[in-house]
N, C-alpha and C positions, 0 to 999 in steps of 0.2 A: 473392885467388888463385881462378883459375878451372880447373874441372877437369870432365872428362865421367865420370859414373857410370852403372852399369847397375843395373836394378832389375827383378826378376823378379815378375810378377803372373800367377799361373795358369801357363799354358804359353806365355807370351809374355815377352819381355825388352824393356824400354824403355829409352831413353837420355835422360838428363837433364844439362843444363849446370848445375853447381854453382858458385856464387860465394860465397866466404867473406868477411865483413866483420865491423866491430864497429859496433854501433848507437849511439845518442847517450850511452848509460850505459857504453861501453866493453866491452859484453858481446859475446862472438862470436856470430855469426849465419850461417846458410846460406840462399841463395835458390836454389830449384831451378826451372829452366824446361825443360819437355819439348821435346826437339828431334828425336826420331825413335825407331826401334826397330830390333831386329836381325831381319834376315830369316832364319826358321827353317831355310830350306833351304841357302842359301849361307852363313850366319854372317856376312855383311856388314852393316854399318849402312845403315840406310835413313833419310836425314835429311829433315826437313820443308823445303818450298821456302823458308819465311821465315827459317830458320836459314841455309841456304846462301846466300840473298841477303845476310844481314846480314854474314856472315863474308867474303863478297867485297867488299862496301863497306868493311870493315875492312882489306882488303889481305891477308887469309889465307885464300883460297879453299880449299874442301874438295874433294880428289879423289875422284870417284865411281868405284869400281872397276867395269870393264866385266863384264858378266854375259851369258851365253848360255844361257837356261834353257828347259827343255822340261818338260812336265807330263804325268804319267801319267794315265789315265782315272780311276784310283783317287784320285789327289790331287784332280783336278777334282770329283769327286763329293764328297769331304770338305771341299772349301772352301766358303765363305760369303760372301754380299753384304751389306754393311752400309750403312746410310744415314749421310751425312756433311754433306750441304749445309745443312740447318737448323742443326746444331750448329756448323759453321763459320761461319755468319752470326752466331749469337749470340756465338761467341768472339771474332769480329772486331770486333763493336760494343762487348763489354765490355772488350777491349783498348784500343780508340780512347778511350773515355771514362773510362779509368782504374779501372774497377770490379775488374778482376781483380787489379790492384795492391794495392787497398784490401783485397780479401778476403784475400789471400796474406799480407798484413802483420798483419792483425787475427785470422785464423784459420789459423795457419801448418800445423797438424796436420791439419785437414779442409777447407781451401778447396776443394780439387777436388770433394769429395763435394757440398758446398754448391752449388757452381756446376752440377754436373751435374743436381742435383735442380731447380734454377731452370730450366733448360733443358728438363728434362722437363715441368714444369708448363706452361711457355710453348708447348711444341710439342704437347703432347696434351691438357692439361687433365683428365687422368684421375687417379684417387686414387693415393697413394703405393704402394698394394697392387701396381700393375702396373709399377712403375718398373724392376724387374729385368728384365723382358721387354723394355722399352725400351732399357736398357743393353746387353743382349745383341745387340740389333739395330742398334745405332747406334755409329758410331766417335767416341768421346768420350774425356775425361780418363781414364786409367788409374785405377780405383779398386777393381777386384775386384768382389766381389759387392754388390749393394745390394738385400738381401732386406727384406721388411717389418720384420724384428726388427732389422736393423742400423740402418735408418732411424730408428726408435723409439730406440735407443740414440744415434744421432748428435744428434737433436733434443733428447734430454734433456742431452747434453753441452755444448750452446750455452748457457752461463750468461748471465744479464743483464749481467755484466761483459764478456763476449765481445761481445754485441751493442753494448754502448756503444764497445767498442774499434773495431768495424767502423764505426759512425756517425762517430766521430772521425777515422778515416782517410778516409772517404768525404766528410765534410764539408770537411775540409782540400783534399782534391784538387779539389772542384767549386768551393770559394769562390775558389780561384786563377784560375778560369776565367770566372766569371760572378757575378752579383748572385744573393741568395737572397730569396725571398718567403716570408713567413710568414703563416700564417693559422690560425685555430681554428674548426672548425665543430662543430655538435651532431648527434648521430645518435640518432633515437628507437630503442627497443628494448622488446620483449615480455619479454625474458629476465629470470629470476629468479637466474641463476647468475653475473652480472658485478656485481662488488662496487662498482664505480664508477658504475653506473646508478642515477641519482638525479633527483629532480624538481628542475626548474630553468626558467629563461626559455627558451621554445620559440618561436623566431621563425616556425616554420611552424604554429604554433597547434594542434599535436598534443596530444591528451590521454594522452601517454605519458611515462614517465620516460626519461632520456637519458644520453648519455655524451659529452664533449668530446674531439675529436680534434685534436691539434696537429701540423702538418706543415710542413716546410721544402721548398720547391721551387726548382729552378734557373730563373732568370728568363728564360734564353734555350732551354735545352734541355727544360724542363719535367720534368726528371728528379726524382724524390722523393729528398731528401738526407737527411731525418730525420723520425721520426714517434714520438708518445707519446700517452698517453691521460690525460685528467684527469676528475675527479669531475664529474658531470653538474650538479651544483648550483653549479658555480663560473662566474661570467661572464669573458668574455675579458680584462676589465681585471685580475681577480684572479690570472691565471695568468701575466702578462707577467714579473714578477719572476724566478719559477721558470724560465721559458723563456730569459730573458737569461743567467741563471746557466749554464744548460746550453749555450747557445751559446758563452759564454766558454770553457767546458771542452772543447767540441767543436772549436773553432777554435784552441785552444792559445794564447790570448792575441792572436792576429792580427786586425787591424782587419776588421770584417765589416759590409757594408751590408745591412739588412733592410727590406723593403718590407711595410707593414702597411696594413690597412683601417681605416675609422673606428671599428670596434668596439674597437680598442685605445686609442681618444684619450680622454685625460683630462689634466687639469693636472697631476695627481700622477705619472702614467706618463711624461709628457714631461719632467718635472723628473728623475724617476729615471734616464731615459736620457741627458740632458744631463749628468748627475753621475755616470755610470758610469765607474768607473776605467779600463776598457778602450778608453774613447774611441769608443763604438759610433756608427756612422754609421746613419741611418734615415731613411726616407721614409714619412709617415703622413698618411692623408686626414683632414681636419678637418670634422665635421658643422656644418651651419649652425646647430645648437642652441648652438654655442659663440660667445660674444661676440667672441672673437679673430678667428674666421673672418669674422664679419659685419663687423668693422671693416676688415679687409684688402680685402673685396670692395667696400665703400663707397668706399674710398680710391681704388679703380681704376675705379669704374662710369662716369665721365665720359669717360676717355681711353683705355680699353682697346680699344675698337673702331677700330682704325686699322690702316693698312697696315704701319707699323714693328713693330707687335706680332703680326702675322700669321704663323702657323707652319703649314706644308704638311705633311700627313701622309698619303702615298699620293694618294688622289684626294680627300681631305677637307682641311679647313683649320679651325684654331681660333685664337682670340687669345690670347695668353699674356704674362704679366709676371712676372718674377723680381726679388725685391729682398731685401736683407738688412735684417731688421727686429729690434727688441728684444723678447725673449721676457719677460725680467725683467731686474733690475738687474745680474745676473751672466752672462747669456748672450744672444747674438743668433743668430737662426736665418734661413734662406732660406725665403721663402715664395713659393709659385708659384700664381697666380691665373688661371684660364682662363675664357675665355667662348666659347660655341659659337653663333655668330650664326645659322646654319641652324636649330638646334634652338630658339633663342628665337623665330625668326620662326614656326615652326611652331606653337609653343605659343600664341603671340598669336593666330594665324589660328584655332586651335582654340577659343580663348577667345571671340574675336568672333563665331565661328559659333555657339557655344553660348548666348551672350547674344542674338544675333539670334533664334535659335529660340525662346527663352523669351519674347521681346518679342512675336514674331507669335503665340504661343499665347495669351499674355495679352490681346492686342488682339482675337483672334477669339473668346475665350470670357471677357470680363471678369467676368461673374457667377460662373463657375466658380471664377475666380481670387480673387475676394474671398471666396467660401465657404471656400476652402482655407485663406485666411489667418486666418478666424475660428475 
């Protein structure tokens, strides 16, 4: 059932389209969408253009009452001008990518406040202390006062379960539109207040404790889908099982394709993913420290550099071969072997140049060369 309700916020009256429905558990729910407000002078509704366009498309156009208004000097002096362009842009983007829908479902009681805060941070970059001034000067979602105290109460009300609920809705929305890329990176820190900061393998060779950040990204959009932190002492391979279980929960059991770098590769991890009950689909880079990778490359070395294996990528090209191979007695996997002829030629030329230079130096100063060897 659909109805239009009025809600007074301060001295303004806003209009909402309320849709009643039952969720998957059979519980009654209401979904509210802001569609306009009441003109305080005429008492007539002022609908948003997108609502009028939607109703027209549905065959039920809204009649807009004619108005012939004049304003007194006092009314003009008491009027105000608010910014709207930036907020309209953010709202349109959030609507198109499904972010507003995910927020509303996961945080039904304060999704508008959260979205307004996000828009404030993007547009100004100032501390939350000044958010109320921005709210008063910007035409945004009707949330009333956004004082510093209220923002503190709002942030305290967002529990870990609420954040996970949002991630679940957001992940489900984006996984239906694109592949998800998974990566874990370490960030060094001087902090003594972060419990998960620990000593571990640091690929940047920094003499500092670190924390591991896990993030899912949209393969095409580049949008962040999910993020969490792990102890700095754990390696990438140690966190895969936990991450996969989290992915199953976020995707509600729906098939998901995850793209991972070689830091996740190990025989144990590949076996775990192949045996995953959720039938996980994954693409993973295999390092050349693996005997399996060396075997696949050796099997294609002689024949891969051919016209039939050429793949054109924009202005570049590579050779590529895809075959179904046996991983073990229970599973077969698709292997993708690539060869970059231009890069190989450049490496060969650099090697020849380096050897030629060494040869020239050795012939020019043979005694010095022998002395160095001794």
